[in-house]
C-alpha positions, 0 to 999 in steps of 0.5 A: 500500500505504501510503496507506490506513494513512496516511489512518487515521494522519492522522485520528488526528492530528486533521487537519480535512480530508484530500484524497486524490488517486486515479485511476479504474481501468477501471469503478471510480471514484476514490471507490470505489477509495479507499473500498475501500482504506480499509476493507481496512486496517480489516478491512472496517470503515469509518473513523469520521469519514472520510466528513466528513473525507476528500474524494477528488480524481480526478487523476493525478500523471503529468499536469501539475498532477496532471490537475486543472483550473485552478480546482480546483488553485487551490482546493486550493492555498489550503486545503492545508498539507501534501502526503504524496507516497506514490505510486510504481510498485514493480515490480522487473522494470520497465524504466527508461523505464516507471518514470521517469514515475510515480516521477520525473516524478510526484514533480516534478509534486508538487514543482512544484505545491507550490512554486507554491502556496506562492508563490501564496498566501503560506503554506508548503506542506510536502511529505512525500516517501516515498522508500526505503532502496533509494536506497543501491543497492550500498553496503556498511556503514552508510548515514546519514540525511545521505547522498544521492549516494555514487557508488552503483550500482543493482540495478534501475530502481526503486532508480534512479528513487527516487534520482532523485526524491530528487535532485529533492527536493534541487533543490526545497529549493534553490528554497525548497520545504519538502520532507521525505524519508522512507526506509522499510525493507522494508514488511510487513503491519500489526502487528495482523493481518499484513494487506497489499495488496502481496505484494512484495520479501520476500513473493515469496522467502517463497512460494519457501520455502513451496513448496520451489521452490529447494533452493539460494538465492543468498543470505547467511545474515546479510543484514540486513533492516529489516522495518517494518509498514505501520501503524507506518510510517504512524504514524511518518511522521505523528509526524515530519511535525509536527517542524521538518525538519533542513536536509539530512537524510532520516528513516530509518523503519527498525527499529533491530533488523535481522532476518537472512535466516536468521531469516526462513527459520527461522521460515518453515520452522516456519510452512510446514512446508517444507525449508530451502534451502542459502544460498550467497552470490551471489558464490559461486553457480553460476548454471548450476545454475538454468534461465532460468525459475528465474533469472527468478523469483529474480533480482530479489530476489537483491540483497536476499537478499545485503544488506550495507548497514545504515541508521543512524537516530540522529536519527529514533530520538531524535525518535520516542522523545520522541514515545513511538513504538517499532518492534515487535520482529520476533520469531517471533510477529510474523513468524508473523503476517505469514506466516500472512496469506499463507496466509489470503489465498491468496498461499501455499497454505493446506495449506502452513501449520502450525497456530499452536499446534504451531509456536510452542509446540513450537519457540519457547515458547508465545506469548500 
């Protein structure tokens, strides 16, 4: 999801050459997959200059040396200055043994290759490892940029494997690898059109809401959610990649102004014309009120509907502010844009969508 927007942001930052590692899938070549993904984030338009600057390399992070031949590997390592590692499997339902290969082994393959390249060629290769704020697990209160292992427990295998990958990153720092860690909040569609290629995390509960699937949710009205548009995450990551990285910290790519679950639901009600479910904190929710099928649907999202952790980003915010970067406000206009894309794409039934002017002029005041 992040990759195409990151390539676009890197082009804007003036990188002369960008190698994109991708797998072929079925009958679709790696080149075609990358080309389609890049056009998707540009609403079907080609990215100017991409044909000369972007080179697709067919490989797989799950394979030793990323599945590259020895000659191609060494040729790339002589040219590369930075590696942006964004690949991960994000399925909240997947078992631990299914996620460890792409999320942990894959990360170590990248770290090992970069360290080898730095030692082989005598120039530093920096790794920019994209992690997740969910490494905080079940912690409550504030989670800082300097915190890593805090005896937290994890709600699912995804959180655990992202944590394990961070631990590997710290190990490779001690071995001499220059590796920066980035923890994005909940990534949404882009800030311009609401476009997304991955309807995950907050999007599935939105579908439950729009289709009136549940009269009650095991959720907290005041659960804080840091929503960050994918294009702004890519922009922030690029800006921070030029900064000398603090020795032991992690960049927190989070919106300084959290959005509560209650606000997300209230805007959703106006956009989708649906009913408001009763929100009952998970610790007080009677699970017997749900069938097994209902619980399988909503269960993976319950931890995030009851979040009690917030993410401090004082250093990250300071650096980004100096670069002139600001996170967009997740107000009713921005949320409405994200929600309407769900209908335009078919993720949520179009008949559930209320006309924009009626929604926002009557409820929130007319927006430009």
